[in-house]
C-alpha atoms as a printed R data frame, in Angstrom:
   type eleno elety resid chain resno       x       y      z
1  ATOM     1    CA   MET     A     1  10.299  -7.123 -5.918
2  ATOM     2    CA   ILE     A     2   9.919  -5.406 -2.582
3  ATOM     3    CA   THR     A     3   7.964  -2.186 -2.963
4  ATOM     4    CA   ASP     A     4   6.818   0.403 -0.469
5  ATOM     5    CA   GLU     A     5   3.233  -0.697 -1.127
6  ATOM     6    CA   LEU     A     6   4.098  -4.318 -0.344
7  ATOM     7    CA   ILE     A     7   5.718  -3.395  2.954
8  ATOM     8    CA   GLN     A     8   2.865  -1.040  3.854
9  ATOM     9    CA   ARG     A     9   0.263  -3.740  3.246
10 ATOM    10    CA   ILE     A    10   2.259  -6.334  5.209
11 ATOM    11    CA   ASN     A    11   2.475  -3.889  8.103
12 ATOM    12    CA   GLU     A    12  -1.237  -3.015  7.894
13 ATOM    13    CA   LEU     A    13  -2.189  -6.672  8.092
14 ATOM    14    CA   ALA     A    14   0.264  -7.284 10.946
15 ATOM    15    CA   ARG     A    15  -1.226  -4.402 12.957
16 ATOM    16    CA   LYS     A    16  -4.767  -5.571 12.264
17 ATOM    17    CA   LYS     A    17  -3.875  -9.146 13.210
18 ATOM    18    CA   LYS     A    18  -2.495  -7.940 16.520
19 ATOM    19    CA   SER     A    19  -5.389  -5.591 17.333
20 ATOM    20    CA   GLN     A    20  -8.515  -7.357 16.110
21 ATOM    21    CA   GLY     A    21  -7.590 -10.402 14.079
22 ATOM    22    CA   LEU     A    22  -7.773 -11.150 10.379
23 ATOM    23    CA   THR     A    23 -10.502 -12.611  8.218
24 ATOM    24    CA   PRO     A    24  -9.665 -15.879  6.439
25 ATOM    25    CA   GLU     A    25  -9.185 -13.917  3.204
26 ATOM    26    CA   GLU     A    26  -6.785 -11.521  4.912
27 ATOM    27    CA   GLN     A    27  -4.847 -14.442  6.383
28 ATOM    28    CA   VAL     A    28  -4.389 -15.880  2.887
29 ATOM    29    CA   GLU     A    29  -3.337 -12.461  1.583
30 ATOM    30    CA   GLN     A    30  -0.857 -12.055  4.444
31 ATOM    31    CA   GLN     A    31   0.699 -15.458  3.737
32 ATOM    32    CA   LYS     A    32   1.058 -14.606  0.035
33 ATOM    33    CA   LEU     A    33   2.634 -11.242  0.817
34 ATOM    34    CA   TYR     A    34   5.061 -12.832  3.289
35 ATOM    35    CA   ARG     A    35   6.073 -15.364  0.628
36 ATOM    36    CA   ILE     A    36   6.640 -12.606 -1.948
37 ATOM    37    CA   TYR     A    37   8.737 -10.660  0.554
38 ATOM    38    CA   LEU     A    38  10.807 -13.645  1.677
39 ATOM    39    CA   ASP     A    39  11.432 -14.823 -1.894
40 ATOM    40    CA   ALA     A    40  12.629 -11.332 -2.851
41 ATOM    41    CA   VAL     A    41  14.984 -11.180  0.148
42 ATOM    42    CA   LYS     A    42  16.389 -14.618 -0.716
43 ATOM    43    CA   GLN     A    43  16.979 -13.521 -4.311
44 ATOM    44    CA   GLN     A    44  18.758 -10.357 -3.150
45 ATOM    45    CA   VAL     A    45  21.007 -12.257 -0.755
46 ATOM    46    CA   THR     A    46  21.813 -14.892 -3.363
47 ATOM    47    CA   ALA     A    47  22.664 -12.221 -5.945
48 ATOM    48    CA   GLN     A    48  24.913 -10.389 -3.482
49 ATOM    49    CA   LEU     A    49  26.728 -13.570 -2.502
50 ATOM    50    CA   GLU     A    50  27.222 -14.605 -6.111
51 ATOM    51    CA   ALA     A    51  28.482 -11.108 -6.982
52 ATOM    52    CA   ALA     A    52  31.023 -11.504 -4.177
53 ATOM    53    CA   GLY     A    53  32.168 -14.797 -5.694
54 ATOM    54    CA   ILE     A    54  30.494 -17.020 -3.124
55 ATOM    55    CA   LYS     A    55  28.769 -20.001 -4.690
56 ATOM    56    CA   PRO     A    56  26.145 -22.069 -2.869
57 ATOM    57    CA   LYS     A    57  27.121 -25.592 -1.902
58 ATOM    58    CA   ALA     A    58  25.219 -28.389 -3.574
59 ATOM    59    CA   HIS     A    59  22.507 -29.737 -1.319
60 ATOM    60    CA   VAL     A    60  22.161 -33.489 -1.147
61 ATOM    61    CA   CYS     A    61  19.045 -34.910  0.457
62 ATOM    62    CA   GLN     A    62  19.231 -38.101  2.472
63 ATOM    63    CA   ASP     A    63  17.756 -40.110 -0.381
64 ATOM    64    CA   GLY     A    64  20.364 -38.774 -2.792
65 ATOM    65    CA   CYS     A    65  18.264 -36.297 -4.753
66 ATOM    66    CA   THR     A    66  20.000 -33.077 -5.708
67 ATOM    67    CA   CYS     A    67  16.957 -30.826 -5.970
68 ATOM    68    CA   HIS     A    68  18.532 -28.099 -3.802
69 ATOM    69    CA   ARG     A    69  15.321 -27.852 -1.806
70 ATOM    70    CA   HIS     A    70  13.150 -29.984  0.393
71 ATOM    71    CA   HIS     A    71   9.788 -30.919 -0.960
72 ATOM    72    CA   LEU     A    72   6.914 -33.277 -0.377
73 ATOM    73    CA   THR     A    73   6.231 -36.024 -2.848
74 ATOM    74    CA   SER     A    74   2.637 -36.184 -4.020
75 ATOM    75    CA   GLY     A    75   0.452 -38.247 -1.776
76 ATOM    76    CA   ASP     A    76   3.251 -38.820  0.711
77 ATOM    77    CA   ASP     A    77   4.308 -36.866  3.770
78 ATOM    78    CA   THR     A    78   7.906 -37.990  3.478
79 ATOM    79    CA   LYS     A    79  10.309 -35.091  3.065
80 ATOM    80    CA   HIS     A    80  13.423 -35.543  1.019
């Protein structure tokens, strides 16, 4: 869920990154917060599209998997 606190912290870290840089811990925090934000936006868009009657098309990877996402297999850098 996107909260005012989440957005405020993302913005604080972005300003600090631009002005003086972030510590490694802050970089990790920033990445986590970005992921939370992006996942929430994706969920909102998906819900709005589904409410409008628009269904996502099935994704088919080149190797035939139907995972609906790209991922790395363990121990292998091959995307599918």
